[in-house]
C-alpha positions in Angstrom: -47.6 -27.4 21.2 -46.7 -24.6 23.5 -43.6 -26.5 24.5 -42.6 -26.8 20.9 -43.1 -23.1 20.2 -41.0 -22.3 23.3 -38.2 -24.5 22.1 -38.2 -23.0 18.6 -38.2 -19.5 20.0 -35.3 -20.4 22.2 -33.3 -21.8 19.2 -34.0 -18.6 17.2 -32.9 -16.3 20.1 -29.8 -18.4 20.5 -29.0 -18.4 16.8 -29.6 -14.6 16.6 -27.3 -14.0 19.6 -24.6 -16.2 17.9 -24.9 -14.1 14.7 -24.6 -10.9 16.7 -21.6 -12.2 18.4 -20.0 -13.0 15.0 -20.6 -9.4 13.8 -19.0 -8.1 17.0 -16.1 -10.5 16.5 -15.6 -9.3 13.0 -15.8 -5.7 14.2 -12.9 -6.3 16.7 -10.9 -8.1 14.0 -11.5 -5.2 11.6 -10.3 -2.7 14.2 -7.1 -4.8 14.5 -6.7 -4.8 10.7 -6.9 -8.6 10.7 -8.8 -8.7 7.4 -7.7 -12.2 6.3 -9.1 -13.7 9.5 -12.5 -12.2 8.6 -12.4 -13.3 5.0 -11.2 -16.8 5.9 -13.9 -17.3 8.5 -16.4 -19.9 7.3 -19.8 -18.1 7.1 -23.0 -19.2 5.5 -24.3 -16.2 3.7 -27.9 -17.3 3.9 -27.7 -17.4 7.7 -25.3 -14.4 8.3 -26.5 -11.1 9.6 -26.2 -8.0 7.4 -23.5 -6.6 9.7 -21.4 -9.7 9.5 -21.6 -9.6 5.7 -20.7 -5.9 5.8 -17.5 -6.6 7.7 -16.6 -9.3 5.2 -17.1 -6.8 2.5 -15.0 -4.1 4.3 -12.2 -6.6 4.8 -12.1 -7.1 1.0 -12.4 -3.3 0.6 -9.3 -2.7 2.8 -7.4 -5.3 0.8 -8.4 -3.4 -2.4 -10.4 -6.3 -3.6 -13.3 -4.1 -4.8 -15.3 -6.6 -6.8 -15.5 -9.0 -3.8 -16.2 -6.1 -1.5 -19.2 -5.0 -3.6 -20.6 -8.5 -3.5 -20.7 -8.6 0.3 -21.8 -5.0 0.7 -24.7 -5.7 -1.7 -25.7 -8.8 0.2 -25.6 -6.8 3.5 -27.9 -4.2 2.0 -30.2 -6.8 0.5 -30.5 -8.6 3.8 -30.9 -5.6 6.1 -31.3 -3.9 8.4 -29.2 -1.3 6.5 -27.0 1.3 8.2 -25.4 4.4 6.8 -21.9 2.8 6.4 -23.3 0.2 4.0 -24.7 2.9 1.7 -21.5 5.0 2.0 -19.1 2.3 1.1 -21.3 1.1 -1.7 -21.1 4.7 -3.0 -17.3 4.7 -2.6 -16.9 1.4 -4.5 -19.1 2.8 -7.3 -17.0 5.9 -7.4 -13.8 3.8 -7.6 -15.4 2.0 -10.5 -16.0 5.4 -12.2 -19.8 4.8 -11.9 -20.3 8.4 -10.6 -24.0 8.8 -11.4 -24.8 5.5 -9.8 -22.8 6.5 -6.7 -24.5 9.8 -5.9 -27.9 8.4 -4.7 -26.1 6.1 -2.2 -24.1 9.1 -0.8 -27.5 10.8 -0.4 -29.0 7.8 1.4 -26.0 7.7 3.8 -26.4 11.5 4.4 -30.1 11.2 5.2 -29.3 8.5 7.8 -26.4 10.4 9.4 -26.4 14.1 8.3 -23.6 15.2 10.6 -21.0 12.8 9.2 -18.5 14.9 7.2 -17.0 11.9 5.4 -20.2 11.5 3.4 -20.1 15.1 2.1 -16.4 14.7 1.3 -17.2 11.4 -0.6 -19.9 13.1 -2.6 -17.7 16.1 -3.3 -14.9 13.8 -4.6 -17.4 12.1 -6.8 -18.3 15.4 -8.4 -14.6 16.3 -8.6 -13.9 13.3 -10.8 -16.5 14.5 -13.3 -15.0 18.0 -13.3 -18.0 19.6 -11.5 -15.9 21.8 -9.2 -18.7 24.0 -8.0 -20.5 21.0 -6.6 -17.3 19.7 -5.1 -16.8 23.0 -3.3 -20.4 23.0 -2.1 -20.1 19.6 -0.5 -16.6 20.1 0.9 -17.9 23.3 2.5 -20.7 21.4 4.1 -18.2 18.9 5.4 -16.1 21.4 7.2 -19.1 22.9 8.9 -19.6 19.6 10.7 -18.5 19.5 14.3 -16.7 16.2 13.4 -14.6 17.6 10.6 -10.8 17.1 10.6 -7.8 19.1 9.3 -7.4 16.9 6.2 -10.9 18.0 5.1 -10.1 21.6 5.6 -6.9 21.1 3.5 -8.9 19.4 0.8 -11.2 22.4 0.5 -8.3 24.7 0.4 -6.7 22.7 -2.4 -9.9 22.8 -4.5 -10.1 26.6 -4.0 -6.5 26.7 -5.2 -7.1 24.4 -8.2 -10.0 26.6 -9.3 -7.9 29.8 -8.9 -10.0 31.1 -6.0 -6.8 32.1 -4.2 -8.3 34.4 -1.6 -10.6 31.7 -0.4 -7.7 29.2 -0.6 -5.4 31.2 1.6 -8.2 31.9 4.1 -8.9 28.2 4.4 -5.3 27.2 4.7 -5.0 29.6 7.6 -8.0 28.0 9.3 -6.2 24.7 9.0 -2.9 26.1 10.3 -4.6 27.2 13.5 -5.4 23.6 14.4 -2.1 22.1 13.3 0.9 21.2 15.5 4.1 23.0 14.5 7.3 21.1 13.7 5.9 18.5 11.2 5.9 18.3 7.5 2.2 18.9 7.0 2.4 22.2 9.0 5.6 23.2 7.2 4.1 22.6 3.8 0.8 24.4 4.6 2.6 27.4 6.1 4.8 27.9 3.1 1.8 27.4 0.8 0.0 30.3 2.6 2.9 32.5 2.0 3.2 31.5 -1.7 -0.4 32.3 -2.4 -0.2 35.6 -0.6 2.8 36.5 -2.7 1.0 35.5 -5.9 -2.1 37.6 -5.2 0.1 40.5 -4.1 -0.5 40.5 -0.4 3.2 40.9 0.3 2.8 42.2 3.8 0.8 39.0 4.8 3.4 36.9 3.0 6.2 38.6 4.9 4.5 38.0 8.3 3.8 34.3 7.5 7.4 33.7 6.3 9.0 35.5 9.2 7.0 33.3 11.6 7.7 30.2 9.4 11.4 30.7 9.4 11.3 31.2 13.2 10.2 27.5 13.3 12.0 26.2 10.2 15.2 28.3 10.0 16.8 26.2 7.3 13.8 25.9 4.9 15.6 27.0 1.7 12.4 27.4 -0.2 11.0 29.8 2.4 14.3 31.7 2.5 14.2 32.2 -1.2 10.6 33.3 -1.1 11.1 35.8 1.7 13.9 37.4 -0.3 11.4 37.8 -3.1 8.9 39.3 -0.7 11.4 41.9 0.6 12.3 42.8 -3.0 8.7 43.3 -3.8 8.4 45.6 -0.8 11.7 47.4 -1.7 13.1 46.3 1.6 16.5 45.2 0.2 18.5 45.6 3.4 16.2 43.1 5.2 16.8 40.6 2.4 20.6 40.6 2.9 20.9 38.3 5.9 18.6 35.8 4.2 20.7 36.0 1.0 23.7 35.2 3.1 21.9 32.3 4.9 20.8 30.9 1.6 24.3 31.2 0.2 25.7 29.3 3.2 23.2 26.5 2.8 23.9 26.3 -0.9 27.7 26.1 -0.3 27.1 23.3 2.2 24.9 21.4 -0.4 21.8 21.9 1.8 19.6 23.4 -0.9 17.1 21.7 -3.1 17.8 20.8 -6.7 15.9 23.9 -8.0 18.2 26.1 -6.0 21.6 25.2 -7.5 24.0 27.9 -8.7 21.5 30.7 -8.6 18.2 31.6 -6.9 15.2 33.7 -7.7 15.3 37.0 -5.8 12.6 39.0 -7.6 9.6 38.7 -9.9 7.9 41.5 -11.8 5.9 42.0 -15.0 6.7 43.6 -18.3 4.3 43.8 -21.3 2.1 41.2 -19.7 5.0 38.8 -19.3 6.7 37.7 -16.1 10.3 38.6 -15.5 12.2 36.6 -12.9 15.5 37.8 -11.6 17.9 35.0 -10.7 21.2 35.9 -8.9 24.2 33.7 -8.9 25.4 32.6 -5.5 29.1 33.2 -6.1 30.9 36.4 -7.0 33.1 36.9 -10.1 36.7 35.6 -10.0 39.8 37.2 -11.6 40.0 34.3 -14.1 36.4 34.6 -15.3 36.3 35.6 -19.0 32.6 36.2 -18.6 30.4 36.0 -15.5 26.6 36.5 -15.3 25.7 37.7 -11.9 22.0 38.2 -12.5 19.7 36.9 -15.2 16.4 38.6 -15.8 14.5 35.9 -17.6 11.4 37.0 -19.6 9.0 34.0 -19.8 6.0 33.2 -22.0 2.6 31.9 -20.9 4.1 28.4 -20.6 6.8 29.7 -18.3 9.5 29.1 -20.9 12.3 31.8 -21.3 12.0 33.7 -24.5 14.8 36.2 -23.8 16.9 37.6 -20.9 18.7 40.7 -19.8 22.0 39.8 -18.2 23.8 41.7 -15.5 27.3 40.6 -16.3 31.0 41.3 -16.0 33.9 40.1 -18.0 37.7 40.4 -18.2 37.1 43.4 -20.4 35.2 45.3 -17.7 37.7 44.6 -14.9 38.7 47.8 -13.0 41.6 46.7 -10.9 42.6 43.8 -8.7 39.5 41.9 -7.8 37.2 44.9 -8.4 34.7 44.6 -11.3 31.9 46.6 -12.8 28.8 45.1 -14.4 27.1 45.9 -17.7 23.8 44.9 -19.2 23.2 42.7 -22.2 20.0 41.6 -24.0 20.2 38.0 -25.2 17.7 35.8 -27.1 17.9 32.9 -29.6 19.2 35.3 -32.3 22.0 36.9 -30.6 23.2 39.4 -28.0 23.1 43.2 -27.6 25.3 44.9 -25.1 24.5 48.2 -23.5 27.5 50.3 -22.3 25.4 53.2 -20.9 25.4 51.7 -17.4 28.3 50.5 -15.4 27.4 49.1 -12.0 29.8 48.3 -9.2 29.4 45.4 -6.7 27.3 47.6 -4.3 24.8 48.4 -7.1 21.4 49.9 -6.4 18.9 47.3 -7.4 16.1 49.7 -8.3 18.5 51.4 -10.8 19.4 48.1 -12.3 15.7 47.1 -12.6 14.8 50.4 -14.3 17.6 50.0 -16.7 16.4 46.4 -17.6 12.9 47.8 -18.2 14.3 50.6 -20.4 16.1 47.9 -22.5 13.0 45.8 -22.8 10.9 48.8 -23.8 13.6 49.7 -26.4 14.1 53.2 -24.9 17.9 52.9 -25.3 20.2 51.9 -28.1 22.8 49.1 -27.7 26.4 49.8 -28.1 27.5 46.5 -29.7 25.8 43.3 -30.9 26.6 39.7 -31.8 24.5 37.5 -34.0 24.5 33.7 -33.7 22.3 31.0 -35.3 22.0 28.6 -32.4 18.9 28.4 -30.3 19.4 29.3 -26.7 18.1 26.9 -24.1 
């Protein structure tokens, strides 16, 4: 009898060892991304260990075969012993299936088993995000980046949520945290750097935006989006002379077809507000030519809440305002879908003072001056 028990125990130990070896084999295949080899391996579910079943489920998971993945993850949990990854990936699969309320308890179980793992907090935060519960999303993303095992992507995810919820101060602070850990010279760093400057500009921290952009352009000198934005920053700070070399650089890039599609023919050099509406000043790259019957050097677009132009004040010149030779002077005209009103009170030369032009535009918008001539037309202006 003792001999029989010894033999049975030996068989069980041998069988258990073989199953552990299978789990280790699956683990190595999984690391090498050989998912089909795992899936095609003949395994008797009744005899397989929980970890072996888990890796079969994960192989299906990586092949985006979620239903099959769930079957094997469930079998692994049912068989046990259970580890944190089994709970986590079950929660992920439930999230992908939009079963958000069912997923949350499994994220919690994974967190209880391994509380320092930031992926679990990110997963739970994303689950809340899909249901529009952004406060909860932020709460769990913040917990994730407090972990010593966080990565840059997690910090960026938190910054993006702050930005989406219009918490711009926190967004820029978080993007700056990410920047400190990022290597320069890659697209991710470049995008994050320009995003920091854009947010600083939006919230009116022009000095911070200026410093970020100057550093940014020291690394990415031909970034046309950054060049356009630093021009706007200098205009916001009334540092027009500092903007000149950047305007020349942007013009050169444009003339060599090295600017993006949104910077074609003209670029935005300033933004300001009038009557609660944003006014964007777009300047044409080229200068007027002798043969131009009409040339619009700057368009001050007044936009509505949907960022659609509702009218514009144009800084323009025409054959009728030519002085002599190639010298022109510019006048201002208010244009909308109904027609055009021309204001002859101001005549600006090529070396115009921008602040004087801007004040004249505001006077026109505030109807403080009368127009000299007008034209009415029925067509709707694009």
